[in-house]
N, C-alpha and C positions, 0 to 999 in steps of 0.2 A: 505494499497498499505505499502511496506516495504522499504526505501530509504535505496541508498548505501550513503557508508559513504561521506558528504561534498552536499550531493548533496541538500540536503534543504538550507544549506548556501549559496549554489551557485544563486538560485533564490532568495533567499534573500537580496543576493545582487545587486540591482535592480531602475530602476528606480522607482519613487512613485508611477507611474501607475499599475506596473507589482506587487510590493512590497504590495502594500496592501491585491489585490487578494491573491497571495501567504499567507500571514499571515492571512486572513479568511478561505479559501479555504482549506487551505494544513499544515497550523502549528498552527493553535489553537488556535491564540488567542486571550485576549481579546476582545470584541470590541471595547472598547476603543482604543486598539490600533490601530489597522486597519483602524477606523475614522479617526486618528490623524494623517498616513502615509497615507490616501485617501483626507485630507483636503489640504496636500502639492501637489498635480497635480495640483492646481491652481499656485502656485508659485515656480516649479523645475521644473526641465527635461521637458517633452514633451508635458506636458501637458502647461506649459507657455511659452514655443519655440512655441507655433503654436495658441496659445492666442497672443500672440506678432504679429505674422503674421497677425490680425484682421486687414478687410479693415475697413475705419472711417464709411462707410455705412452699415456695419454691416458685410458683405460678407467676401469672399475671393479668394484672385486670381480674382475678378471682376465678377464673373458668378454662377449659380445658382448648375450646374452640370459638365459645362466646363468653365474651367477657358477665359476671355476675352483680361487679360493682359498676355504681359509674366513675366515668373518668374526665370531669372538669375542663382538664387541662390537655384534653386530644382535642386534634383540629377533622376537622373535615365533616359530612355532614352523614343525620344520624336519620334512621328509618326503617320502617320492615324489610323495605327493598334494597335497604343500603348493609352490604357484608359490613361488620368492623372488624378494626384489624387488628385488635391491641391484646387479646387474650393469651395464651400459653404457646398454643402453636404457633401461632404468625409471628411472634417475639423469638422464635426459637427459631423459625424458618429464618427469618432476615440477620439472628446473631450468624445464623451456619454460613449462609449464602455471603457475609461480609469476610467470612475469613477468619469468625475469633476462636484465638485455641480452648479450645472445651475445656479445658484445667479451670478457666476462669472464669466456670460455673460452679464448679464446688461442686456443693452434693445435691446440685439440682436434681439429677437422674437418681436419687434415693429419694428425695421432696416430692418429686410428681410421683413415685409411686406409693406413697405413703398418703397425699392428700389431693391428686387430681384425678377426676372421674371425669369418662366421657359424658357427655348431656344425654345421648343415646345407651338406656340402660340401665345410667350410672356404671359403665363397665370400664376394668381398670386402667393407667393411662398405656401403658407400655403395652398392654394388649390388644390395643385398635376396636375397632367397633366395626361397621358394616358399608363403608365409602371409602374408597379405593382411593380417593385424593388425599383424606382425612390417615388413611392409612397409610401411603405411599410418606408422607411427612413426618412420622410417624416413624415407619422404616428409619429413614434418610438421618433425623436428631436421634433415635437413641443409636443406632450405629457412631454416629460422631460423640454419643458420650457415653460412648462404651459400655452400652447396656446390650443385655443378650435377647436381643427380639430375631430370634431364628425362626422362633415358631408364626409368627405375624411374616415375615418374608414367606413360609408356606403357603401361605393365601393366597398371595398371588397367582402361580401359575391354578391354581384350582378355580381363580374366580374369573378367570379370562374369558371372553365371549367366544363363541365360533367364528366370527368375522377376526380375532386375533386380538383384539385392543377390549380394552376398559369401560365398563359406562357407570358411573357414582348413583345410577339410578335403577341398577339390575336388581335391586333389595324391591322396587316397586313395579319390576317385571319388565322390565328396557330389556331386548337383545341384541340389540346397535350399538356398536362404540360409541364413544364419546371425542371426538379428537381432544378438549379439554382433557376430561379423566383416564386417556392413554399417557398426554403428554406428560401429565403430573407423575402417574404411576412409572412412569419409562424413567424421569429424572430421580423417585425416589431408590428404583431396584438399582440404576448406575451407583449411586451416594452408596447404598449397602457394599454393592461387588465392590468396590473403591477401596473403602473402609473393611471389608472383612474375607472378603478373595468372593465370596458368595455360593451357589451350585452351581453345577449343568442346569439343571429342570427350571432354577431362578434364569439363567442366561436366556435359553432356550425360550423362555417367554417373555424377556426383553425384548429378545430380535423378534418373535412372533409382533408384538406391538407395533416396532420399528418398523417393519414391513405393512404394518397395515397404512400407517400415514404415509411411505412412501410409495406406494402402489396409489396412493391418492396427490400425490406428487408435495405434499403438505397445505395443498392448496382447494381442492377440489374434492367435488363427490364422486365415485367410483363410477357411482349408475349411470349420470350423464355429464360429468364432465361441469359442470356448474363451478363455479367459487360457493364454497362451504358456507362463507357468513364473510362481513364485514369485517369484523371482528381478528382476522386469521390477517389483513393488511393495515392494519391499524397497531403502533406502536405506544406503548406507555409506560413505564418504570415508576414504581415496580410493578412485573408482571402479574403478582397474587396467584390466581388460581387458570389468570385468562391465557386461552392458547393465540400466540402469535408465529407469522411466519420467523421472526426473530427469534423469539423464544424456544424455537424449536429447533432451528438452525442451531442455534447458543447448543442444546442440545445434541445435536446430532455429530458438531464435531468434539464436543467435551466425550463421549463415546467412543467416536474414531480415534482419538488420541489415548483410550484410554486402552484401547485391544490393536491400537497400531500398524491401522488401517486406513486406507483411499477415500479420500467422500465418496456418497455412494451419486451416481449423478443421477438421479432423477431427485435431488435437492435445487436442479436450476434454478425452475420455477420461483423457489422460494427465494434464494441467490437474486435473483435479478428483481425483487423488488424491495428489496433490502437496498440494493445498488441503486435503484432507480429513487429511492428516499433522501440518500447519499443530498443535500448542497453541498452548493460551489466552494464553501469554506469548508470542506469537508466533516462535518457535522451533519445532525438525522435531530428531528425536532420530536418535544416532548407533544405526541397527536389527541391525547386524551388525559383522564384520570379515573382511575377505579374509583367509586364512591362508597366510601363510607370512613367514620373516624381512626384515625391512626396514632401513636402518639405525640410525634412529632414527621413536617415534611421531610425527606430525604431527596429529595430533585423537584426541577423547576415546575411554573404552569406551565400547562396548558398553551403551544403557540410558542415555547421558547425553547433554544440549542437546549440538549440535553446532555451531559459528562456521562449520565449508566447507558443513556443507547449508546451514546456514538461509540464506549467501549465496545458494548456490547458486538453492534452491527460492524465496526473497525477491524477485531477480533476475529469476526469469521469471515468475513469476506478478505483478511489476509490469510489464513488460512486456506478457503477454499482456494486463491489467487496462487497461492504457492503449489498447489499440490495439480492444478491443471495446466 
């Protein structure tokens, strides 16, 4: 990737949660440099702020997936149709994705085992529940924190749908996979594999889920070839649970690097979408905001150049362009 003047410097002038990834993935910094920046996530900026909001019982906002207490200092709209992002699972997701050293969370894993229960049937936190996205987050977070979540890992092959992917609505009778659910599941399984080695059965399920998306070229309905939905080509950070071409290609980059394989040619349509969204100055705009309360903002409002999206998009294109 050819950077426009100042674009790399702009990216490096960031919170440690973002900067260490820019150093590692774009700037070619020595390992000791980006690791030193990554270590600062626990003590500075977004990571330190979110750690300070943790409850004494190990949770955030008193709940596993949804808050049980008010968070008057949080930002964003509130309403029945607005997913709140302040509870435990979403807070852990953020800290993990920002690169926090799990040791900074101390006894969090034990505290959650003792105190946190899912809103669905009051099930124990580390055992998961019935939603494949929630279970995927729990699988990834458990592996990160050193919890034995191997029993939860076995849940995913058993609940894969006949067309190859997953759907969080399977418990309501859905038999067709969802782009959103499949991607979230794949990300959780890959995180678990990277941390533990996984199993042949789980790896086969992950490959089948990848094939579900690749058969659709990450963007289209298999039956008609029509676009799967406008959400696939609009980019927003944080990604949350929402599928997009950028979210998906970043997963496929991580999976390919994990396995030491070349990019699949069927990613090309999604790559074209990402490349077309690049502005002349080498940045990508925040296109929308996923509604709901968050502890604090970590990116710019819609319509402004996003450092997070620019990091993700640039490293995906770098990876793709070096391989083709």
